N, C-alpha and C positions, 0 to 999 in steps of 0.2 A: 206360313210356309211349313210343310212337313216333309219328312224324309220318305221317299217312295217306298211304299209297302209296310212301313212301320207305324204310321199314324202318330208319330211323336213330333210335337212342334220343335222346330230348330232351336228356339230360345231355351227349351228345356235341356237340350244337350249342351248348349253353351254354359248353362248354369252348372250342370254336373261337372263339366271340364274345369270350371273355376272353383267350385266348392270342394271337389275331391282333394286337391292339394292343400287347401286351407284346413280341411278336416285332418288330413295326415299331419300337418304341422302342429295343430292343436293336440293331437294324440301324442306326438313326440314330446311336446312341452309337458303334458300331463305325466307321462312316463318318467321324464327327467326329474320333475318335481317330486314325484313319489319316491324315486330312488334316493334323491337328495334328502328328503324328509326322513326316510327310514335310516339312511346312513348317519346323518348328524345326530339325531336324537338317540338312536339305538347305541351308537358308540359312546355317547355321553353317559347314558344310563348304565351301560355295561361297565364302564370305567368307575363310576360312582359305586356300583355294587361291589366291585372288586376292592376298591380303596376303603370300603366300609366293612370289610371282613368276609365276604362270601368268596368261596373258591371259584375257579374258572368255570367249571361245569354248572354249578348253581347260578352263577352270574349270567350265563348264556340262557338258561331256562327262564330265569326271572326277567331278563330283557325281552324274550319272546312273549312272555306273559304280559309285560307292560305294553308291548306293541298291540297285542290282542285286546287288552282292556281299553285302550285309547283309540282304537280304529273306528273310522267312519267310512263306510263303503269300501272296505278293504285297504284304506290308507291309514297306517298307524300314526299315532301322536297328533290326531286332528280333532279329538273330542273337546268339547267345552270344558270338561272336568280337567283335562290335561292343560289346555291353554289358559283357562281362567284361574284354576286352583293349583297349578304346578303339581298336580296329583297324577303320578305316573302309573299307579296301581289301582285306581278306582276305589280307594279306601274310603269307607264311610267314616264320619267323625265319631269317635268314641273316647275322647279325651286323650288322644295321642300326645306324647311329650313334645314332639317337634312341630305339631300342627298349630296354626294360628287360631283356629276355630273351624267354623262350618260355613260353606257357601253352597246353596242349592242341594243340601243333603249330603255333601261330601266334604272330607277334610280339605282344608285350605292351607297351603304351604307358601312361605315366602320364596322358596327356591326348590329345585328338584332334589338337591342333596338332602334336604329335610324329609322329603317324601320317601326317598330311598332309605334313610335312617329309620323311619317309622315302619317301613315294610320289613326291614331286617330285624327290628325289635319284635315285630309280630311273629316272624318266622322263628326266631330264637326262642320265644316264649312257648310256642306250640311244639317245637322240637324238644325242649326240656321236659315237657309233660310226658314225652314218650321215651325218656332216657333209659328206662329199663327194657325197652324193646329194640331190637336191631332195626335201624332205619337206613335203608340203602336207596338213595335217590341217584339213579344212574341213567335215567331216560326221562323224556318228557312225560311219558305215561306215569311213571312212578312219582314224578314231581306233581303232576295234576291230581293224581290220587291223594297225595298228601294234602294238597290244598282243599280238595273236596271233603276229605275226612275231617278237616278242621273248619268246615263251613265258610271257607273263603268266598265261594261263589254259589249262586243258586241254580245256574243253568245245568242241564244234563251234562254229566262228565264227558260223554263222547263228543258233544258239541264244543265244549271248552277245550278239550284235548285237540280237536281238529283245528281250532283257531290258533292255539299255541304252536302246534306242529307247522302250520302254514307259515307263521312268522319266523319260527326257528329256521326253516329252510330258506326263507327270503333273506334273512340277515346273516346266517352263519354257514350257508352252503357254499 
């Protein structure tokens, strides 16, 4: 049976009527889980950064960085490095004090707090090397430039900045 003039079988229309609401429900669940994942992990990392000595502004920038580093298909904190290694910053293993060792080429931590401590130790070491130069990090652009100048990431700076800005707005806007 087809609808007059459309040449679409009636069964197809029934399928669309049934599948459309199911798709909408799945989309809402996906959005809810994405927001919940962003909220729980980003809040936890932000608080760990602050409790380990970073100021509010740098804690926000570093939280957005962690979200970018661990994102899979635009969903932060979903990477295997984050889930399996408790590594919020995608740090490679290079003998960090708080790391347990290496798993799949990345530092492995027993908890997120140790990952945060190693990131802050890296940040402080790099910042101390520049003690004679004024260093003002007051935007995501200046923060990402600092990371790039210290070889933290290999991607083009504009791409990394775009990712950090995206998650900064998602989390703190």
